[in-house]
Each structure stands twice: as structure tokens, then as C-alpha cells.
C-alpha positions in Angstrom: 4.8 44.6 98.6 7.4 42.1 99.1 6.8 38.7 97.1 8.2 35.4 98.5 9.6 32.8 96.2 6.9 30.4 97.7 4.0 32.7 97.3 1.1 31.5 95.2 1.5 34.3 92.7 5.1 33.3 92.2 4.4 29.5 92.0 1.8 30.2 89.5 4.0 32.5 87.3 6.8 30.0 87.4 4.6 27.1 86.6 3.0 28.9 83.5 6.6 29.9 82.6 7.8 26.4 82.6 4.7 25.0 80.8 4.9 27.6 78.0 8.6 26.7 77.5 7.5 23.1 76.7 9.3 19.9 77.7 10.6 17.8 74.9 7.6 17.9 72.3 8.2 16.2 69.0 9.4 18.4 66.1 6.8 18.4 63.1 9.0 18.3 60.3 7.7 19.3 56.9 8.7 16.8 54.3 6.5 18.1 51.7 9.4 19.9 49.8 11.7 17.0 49.8 9.8 15.2 46.8 10.1 11.8 48.8 9.2 8.8 46.8 7.8 5.6 48.2 10.5 2.8 47.3 10.0 -0.8 48.2 11.4 -4.1 46.6 12.6 -7.7 47.1 16.0 -9.2 47.9 16.8 -12.9 47.2 20.0 -15.0 47.8 20.6 -17.5 45.2 17.0 -17.4 44.5 15.7 -17.4 48.0 14.1 -14.6 50.1 16.8 -12.9 52.3 15.1 -11.9 55.4 16.7 -9.6 58.0 19.0 -7.7 55.5 19.4 -4.0 55.7 18.9 -2.4 52.4 20.6 1.4 51.9 20.1 3.5 48.9 22.9 5.9 49.2 23.2 9.1 47.4 26.8 10.4 46.4 26.6 13.0 49.2 26.4 10.0 51.7 22.7 10.6 52.5 20.5 7.4 52.6 17.2 5.8 53.0 17.2 2.3 54.4 14.9 -0.7 55.4 14.9 -4.1 56.6 13.7 -7.1 54.6 11.0 -9.2 56.0 10.7 -13.1 55.9 9.7 -12.8 52.2 12.7 -10.4 51.3 10.5 -7.5 50.9 11.5 -4.0 52.0 10.3 -0.6 52.2 12.7 2.3 52.5 12.6 4.8 55.2 13.8 8.4 55.1 14.2 8.4 58.9 12.6 6.9 61.8 9.3 8.6 61.2 9.0 9.1 57.4 9.1 6.5 54.6 10.6 7.4 51.4 13.6 8.2 49.5 14.9 11.1 47.7 15.0 10.8 43.7 18.4 10.4 42.1 21.1 8.0 41.5 22.0 5.6 44.4 24.5 3.0 45.4 22.5 0.2 46.8 24.4 -1.6 49.9 22.7 -4.9 51.4 24.0 -6.4 54.4 23.3 -9.0 57.2 24.7 -8.4 60.5 26.3 -11.7 61.7 26.5 -12.6 65.7 30.1 -11.4 65.5 28.7 -7.8 64.9 26.2 -8.2 67.6 28.2 -9.3 70.6 25.5 -8.2 73.1 22.8 -10.6 71.5 22.1 -14.0 73.4 23.6 -16.8 71.7 21.4 -19.4 73.3 17.6 -19.8 74.1 14.3 -19.3 72.4 14.8 -17.4 69.1 18.4 -18.0 69.0 20.3 -17.7 65.7 23.0 -19.9 67.1 21.9 -23.1 65.4 21.1 -21.0 62.2 23.6 -20.9 59.3 25.5 -17.5 59.1 24.6 -15.6 55.9 27.5 -14.0 54.3 26.8 -11.3 51.6 29.7 -10.6 49.3 31.5 -7.2 49.7 30.1 -6.4 45.9 26.6 -6.0 47.5 27.6 -3.8 50.5 31.1 -2.2 51.5 32.4 -2.4 47.7 28.9 -2.5 46.3 28.4 -2.5 42.6 24.6 -2.3 42.9 23.2 1.0 41.4 19.6 2.2 41.3 18.1 5.3 39.7 15.0 6.6 41.8 12.4 8.7 40.1 8.5 8.6 39.7 8.7 5.9 37.3 11.3 3.7 39.0 10.3 2.9 42.7 10.4 -1.0 42.8 13.4 -2.8 42.6 14.5 -6.5 42.8 17.8 -7.8 43.8 18.7 -11.2 43.2 22.2 -11.6 45.0 24.5 -14.5 44.3 26.6 -15.9 47.4 29.6 -16.7 45.0 30.5 -14.0 42.6 
């Protein structure tokens, strides 16, 4: 018996093979062995809440968890795009706010524009050359950072 590529039996077999292989399904990672801790806190600059700042807790090996502050300066760290948390240990904390110069593709006019808002500059001692440190453990999961615009 000769089977054609377009025979119902061949098409059905091919369809089942494709379906069983899957198409870009999500990976279900097991985070239970990582001992992730929920970490949150607040950031102020000169006593005022700092919104839109990226807060990163970086380990000595370069891995990090990060979050973005809301309008009240509050943040929650994310381990990745799907899971909140931070690995325990000693961290260097880096806090930065992107400027329009770092985002040339963003519109500079119109509703929601930041063109008329003052640009916030965070001193390097809080980001590139950060002197901020934190130890994350079961007893230390909430942090307050009061940054000064002039060191």
C-alpha cells in the first residue's frame, strides 16, 4: 500500500507529531530551592519620594534582583520577569533614574511628556560607583534609602 503525503492518515500523523512537539509553551521553573526572600523598601532623594528609579541589589557574582519605585518611592524586587524576590546575601545596591538622553526614542512633547519636568541626577555613589550596601536575610527584607543629591 502506497501512502501519499496528502493522505488523511499521513496528515493526521503529521498533525499529531506537531502537536506533541509543542509550540513555544512557557517553562515552569522551580524556584523553591532558591530560598528567595521578598524584599521591598523606599527610596527618597533629599527627603522626597523618588519615583521611576530602578533599584538593583547586586551580588558579588553579578547576579541581581531589581525593581522600579512608584510615585511614593516604594519598590519590590523581582528575581526575573515572572518571580518576585531576591537571593539572600551581601549586596551592592545601585539606584538610577534614566534621563531623556538615555532614552532617545521616547517622545519629548505631548501628553505625559517629561520635557518640562526637571531631570533628576543621582550621584554615582548610588549607582555606577555605589557605596550602598545591604545584607538580605530572613530578618532583613525591608530597606530605606535616603539619597542626597549633593554628596
